[in-house]
C-alpha positions as CSV (number, residue, x, y, z in Angstrom):
1,M,0.0,0.0,0.0
2,I,1.3,3.4,-1.0
3,N,1.4,5.8,2.0
4,T,2.6,8.9,0.2
5,K,0.8,11.4,-2.0
6,T,2.0,13.7,-4.8
7,A,0.8,16.4,-7.1
8,F,2.2,18.3,-10.0
9,V,1.3,22.0,-9.9
10,A,1.9,24.5,-12.8
11,I,2.1,28.2,-11.9
12,V,0.9,30.2,-14.9
13,G,-0.1,33.8,-15.8
14,K,0.9,36.7,-17.9
15,P,4.3,38.4,-17.3
16,N,5.1,40.3,-14.2
17,V,2.2,39.1,-12.0
18,G,4.5,37.5,-9.4
19,K,4.6,33.8,-10.4
20,S,8.3,33.3,-9.4
21,S,7.7,35.2,-6.1
22,I,4.9,32.9,-5.2
23,L,7.0,29.8,-6.0
24,N,9.8,31.0,-3.8
25,K,7.4,31.8,-0.9
26,L,5.7,28.4,-1.2
27,L,9.1,26.6,-1.1
28,G,10.4,28.8,1.7
29,Q,13.6,29.4,-0.3
30,K,14.6,31.3,-3.4
31,I,15.1,29.2,-6.6
32,A,13.4,31.4,-9.2
33,I,14.7,34.9,-10.0
34,V,12.5,37.9,-9.4
35,S,12.4,41.4,-10.9
36,D,9.8,44.1,-11.8
37,K,10.6,43.6,-15.5
38,P,8.2,41.4,-17.5
39,Q,9.3,38.0,-19.0
40,T,11.9,37.5,-16.3
41,T,11.5,33.7,-16.3
42,R,12.7,32.2,-19.6
43,T,12.5,28.5,-18.9
44,R,10.4,26.1,-16.8
45,I,11.7,26.0,-13.3
46,T,10.7,23.1,-11.1
47,G,10.5,23.4,-7.3
48,V,9.9,20.5,-4.9
49,L,8.2,20.7,-1.5
50,T,8.3,17.5,0.5
51,T,6.9,16.7,3.9
52,T,6.9,13.3,5.6
53,D,4.2,11.8,3.4
54,T,3.5,14.4,0.7
55,Q,5.3,15.9,-2.3
56,L,4.2,18.9,-4.3
57,V,6.2,19.5,-7.6
58,F,5.7,23.1,-8.7
59,I,6.4,24.2,-12.3
60,D,7.1,27.9,-12.7
61,T,6.5,29.0,-16.3
62,P,7.4,32.1,-18.3
63,G,4.7,34.7,-18.6
64,L,2.4,34.2,-21.6
65,H,3.0,37.0,-24.1
66,K,3.1,37.6,-27.9
67,P,6.5,36.4,-29.0
68,K,8.8,38.8,-31.0
69,N,11.7,36.5,-31.6
70,T,12.8,32.8,-31.5
71,L,13.5,33.0,-27.7
72,G,10.0,34.4,-27.2
73,E,8.5,31.5,-29.2
74,K,10.3,29.0,-27.0
75,M,9.1,30.8,-23.8
76,V,5.5,30.6,-25.0
77,K,6.0,26.9,-25.8
78,A,7.3,26.4,-22.3
79,V,4.0,27.7,-20.9
80,S,2.1,25.1,-22.9
81,D,4.5,22.4,-21.9
82,G,4.3,23.4,-18.3
83,M,0.5,22.7,-18.2
84,A,0.8,19.3,-19.7
85,D,-0.2,16.4,-17.4
86,V,-0.3,18.5,-14.2
87,D,-2.8,17.8,-11.5
88,V,-3.7,21.5,-11.0
89,C,-2.7,25.0,-12.2
90,I,-2.3,28.0,-10.0
91,F,-3.4,30.9,-12.2
92,V,-1.8,34.1,-11.0
93,V,-3.5,37.4,-11.8
94,E,-3.4,41.0,-10.4
95,P,-6.3,42.4,-8.3
96,L,-7.3,45.4,-10.3
97,Y,-8.2,45.3,-14.0
98,K,-10.6,47.5,-16.0
99,K,-10.7,44.7,-18.5
100,I,-9.3,41.1,-18.2
101,P,-6.1,41.0,-20.3
102,A,-6.1,39.1,-23.6
103,A,-3.3,36.8,-22.3
104,D,-5.5,35.8,-19.4
105,E,-8.4,35.1,-21.6
106,Q,-6.2,32.9,-23.8
107,L,-5.1,30.9,-20.8
108,I,-8.7,30.5,-19.7
109,E,-9.5,29.0,-23.1
110,T,-6.6,26.6,-22.7
111,F,-8.0,25.6,-19.2
112,K,-11.3,24.8,-20.8
113,K,-9.9,22.9,-23.8
114,R,-7.7,20.7,-21.5
115,K,-10.3,20.5,-18.8
116,L,-7.8,21.5,-16.2
117,N,-8.2,22.0,-12.4
118,V,-7.3,25.6,-11.7
119,I,-6.9,27.7,-8.5
120,L,-7.2,31.4,-9.1
121,A,-4.5,33.3,-7.1
122,I,-5.2,37.0,-6.8
123,N,-1.7,38.4,-6.1
124,K,-0.5,41.8,-4.9
125,I,-3.5,42.4,-2.6
126,D,-1.1,44.4,-0.4
127,L,-1.4,47.2,-3.0
128,V,-5.2,47.3,-3.0
129,K,-7.0,50.1,-1.1
130,D,-10.4,49.6,-2.6
131,K,-11.4,46.0,-1.8
132,Q,-14.7,46.4,-3.6
133,K,-12.9,46.8,-6.9
134,M,-10.8,43.7,-6.2
135,L,-14.1,41.8,-5.6
136,E,-15.3,43.0,-9.0
137,T,-12.1,41.6,-10.6
138,I,-12.6,38.3,-8.9
139,A,-16.2,38.1,-10.0
140,E,-15.2,38.8,-13.6
141,Y,-12.7,35.9,-13.7
142,N,-15.1,33.6,-12.0
143,N,-17.7,34.4,-14.6
144,L,-15.4,33.1,-17.3
145,F,-14.3,29.8,-15.6
146,E,-15.3,27.5,-12.8
147,F,-12.2,27.7,-10.6
148,A,-11.6,25.1,-7.9
149,A,-10.8,27.9,-5.5
150,T,-10.1,31.6,-5.4
151,V,-7.3,32.7,-3.1
152,P,-6.2,36.4,-2.5
153,V,-2.5,36.4,-1.8
154,S,0.5,38.7,-1.4
155,A,3.8,37.1,-2.4
156,K,5.6,40.1,-1.0
157,E,4.1,39.8,2.5
158,G,3.4,36.1,2.5
159,T,-0.3,36.6,3.0
160,G,-2.5,33.7,1.9
161,M,0.3,31.3,1.1
162,D,-0.8,28.7,3.6
163,T,-4.3,28.7,2.1
164,L,-2.9,28.4,-1.4
165,L,-0.8,25.5,-0.4
166,S,-3.7,23.8,1.3
167,E,-5.9,24.2,-1.9
168,A,-3.1,22.6,-4.0
169,T,-2.8,19.6,-1.7
170,N,-6.5,18.8,-2.4
171,F,-5.4,17.5,-5.8
172,M,-2.8,15.1,-4.5
173,Q,-3.0,11.4,-5.5
174,S,-1.5,8.3,-3.9
175,S,1.9,7.9,-5.5
176,P,5.6,7.3,-4.7
177,F,7.7,10.4,-4.5
178,F,9.1,11.6,-7.9
179,F,12.1,13.3,-6.3
180,D,14.4,12.5,-3.3
181,E,13.1,14.0,-0.1
182,D,15.9,16.5,0.1
183,T,15.5,17.8,-3.5
184,L,14.6,21.5,-3.8
185,T,14.8,21.9,-7.5
186,D,15.7,19.9,-10.6
187,Q,17.7,22.9,-12.1
188,P,21.4,22.1,-12.6
189,E,23.7,24.2,-10.4
190,R,25.0,26.0,-13.4
191,I,21.5,27.2,-14.4
192,I,20.8,28.4,-10.9
193,A,24.1,30.4,-10.8
194,A,23.4,31.9,-14.3
195,E,19.9,32.9,-13.3
196,M,21.0,34.6,-10.0
197,I,23.6,36.6,-12.0
198,R,20.9,37.5,-14.6
199,E,18.6,38.7,-11.9
200,K,21.1,41.2,-10.6
201,L,21.5,42.5,-14.2
202,L,17.7,42.8,-14.5
203,L,17.6,44.8,-11.3
204,L,20.4,47.2,-12.1
205,L,20.2,47.8,-15.9
206,E,18.1,50.2,-17.9
207,K,14.8,49.0,-19.3
208,E,15.8,48.4,-22.9
209,I,18.8,46.2,-22.2
210,P,17.8,43.2,-19.9
211,H,15.9,41.2,-22.6
212,G,18.9,41.3,-24.8
213,I,21.2,39.6,-22.3
214,A,22.0,36.0,-21.5
215,V,24.4,34.5,-18.9
216,S,26.5,31.5,-19.6
217,I,28.5,29.7,-16.9
218,E,31.8,28.8,-18.5
219,S,33.3,27.1,-15.4
220,F,31.8,25.8,-12.2
221,K,34.4,24.1,-10.0
222,E,34.3,23.1,-6.3
223,R,37.8,23.2,-4.7
224,S,39.1,20.1,-3.2
225,D,38.6,21.4,0.4
226,K,35.0,22.1,-0.6
227,N,34.9,25.5,1.1
228,I,35.0,27.6,-2.1
229,I,33.3,27.3,-5.5
230,D,35.0,29.1,-8.4
231,I,32.5,30.3,-11.0
232,E,33.4,32.0,-14.3
233,A,30.5,33.5,-16.3
234,Y,30.1,35.3,-19.5
235,I,27.4,37.9,-19.9
236,F,26.2,38.1,-23.5
237,T,24.5,41.2,-25.0
238,E,23.2,41.8,-28.5
239,K,24.7,45.3,-29.1
240,E,28.2,46.7,-28.7
241,S,26.7,49.9,-27.3
242,H,25.2,47.9,-24.4
243,K,28.5,46.3,-23.5
244,G,29.8,49.5,-22.0
245,I,26.6,50.1,-20.1
246,I,26.7,46.7,-18.5
247,I,30.3,47.2,-17.5
248,G,29.6,50.7,-16.2
249,K,32.0,53.6,-15.5
250,K,35.3,52.2,-14.4
251,G,33.6,48.8,-14.2
252,A,31.3,49.9,-11.4
253,L,28.1,48.3,-12.5
254,L,29.7,44.9,-13.3
255,K,31.3,44.9,-9.9
256,Q,28.0,45.6,-8.3
257,V,26.4,42.8,-10.2
258,G,29.2,40.4,-9.1
259,S,28.9,41.5,-5.5
260,D,25.1,41.2,-5.3
261,A,25.1,37.8,-7.1
262,R,27.9,36.5,-4.9
263,K,25.8,37.1,-1.8
264,D,22.8,35.1,-3.2
265,L,25.0,32.3,-4.5
266,E,26.8,31.9,-1.1
267,E,23.4,31.8,0.7
268,F,22.1,29.2,-1.8
269,F,25.2,26.9,-2.0
270,E,26.3,27.6,1.6
271,V,29.9,28.0,0.7
272,K,32.2,30.9,-0.3
273,I,32.0,31.9,-3.9
274,N,34.8,33.2,-6.1
275,L,32.9,34.8,-9.0
276,Q,34.5,36.2,-12.2
277,L,32.4,38.0,-14.8
278,W,33.1,39.0,-18.4
279,V,30.9,40.7,-21.0
280,K,30.8,39.7,-24.7
281,V,28.7,40.7,-27.7
282,K,26.6,38.1,-29.7
283,E,24.5,40.0,-32.2
284,D,20.8,38.9,-32.5
285,W,21.3,35.9,-30.3
286,R,17.6,35.7,-29.4
287,N,16.9,34.7,-33.0
288,R,19.7,32.1,-33.2
289,P,18.5,28.7,-32.0
290,G,22.1,27.4,-31.7
291,L,23.0,30.2,-29.3
292,I,19.8,29.8,-27.3
293,R,20.6,26.1,-26.8
294,G,24.1,27.0,-25.9
295,F,22.8,29.3,-23.2
296,E,20.6,26.4,-22.0
297,L,17.4,28.3,-22.6
298,D,15.9,25.7,-24.9
């Protein structure tokens, strides 16, 4: 007799609604990068939450948007793939809309076609002053689809996370665990390191630059005494003019990226990190499938 239960949970929604922040809060540890710029997540990121007899496997997907290049097309495909064969979706939306966004309507149509179980998570409620308007938004969504539950949450403050977690556990089924009990994510260490560096670039760079950058880990070596990991990473940008901006005056911005990323890396890997960063130009890399695969964004 199987005494354990599992569920696969896809976290979906349009860009910049807080999907990655919700994943990190549910796991109690940061594995997905977060910024206020849309389309931060480029690939499916899996997070695993295990208790004595339950295991929830969360899939954080890129925001659904209209693709403008090959990378964008792959991101949209990742959304569709992320919803395949899951037990339930957490559909993240914002609390105040004059009109439901087209991307959300598209996702709702997908829910209907695939007959998916869906929990509606109304994020960013900490920003809402007029609760009546939020209730109107909730009513509009519920008029379009029969959600299993509607949960107001604030990923920033942690409000509603226990309720959201409880609703997701309702869709568990008897099954052996799919991951070892101490697994937090299925992402390779190199990908985690690259994403943490990219997050700092997103936070520090001007608006037009972040989507044209990629981070590739050239070397990831743990020293024999296991107290230090040496990481060498290349930051790729599409334009020569952006290279100087990324480096900054006298290298100041690149140093700040390295310092901020090092702190997160040391917290995650629980060892000292020796991080070296370089900037290179790869023109139009977002439309070059070979480079996208090379950056492990495929």
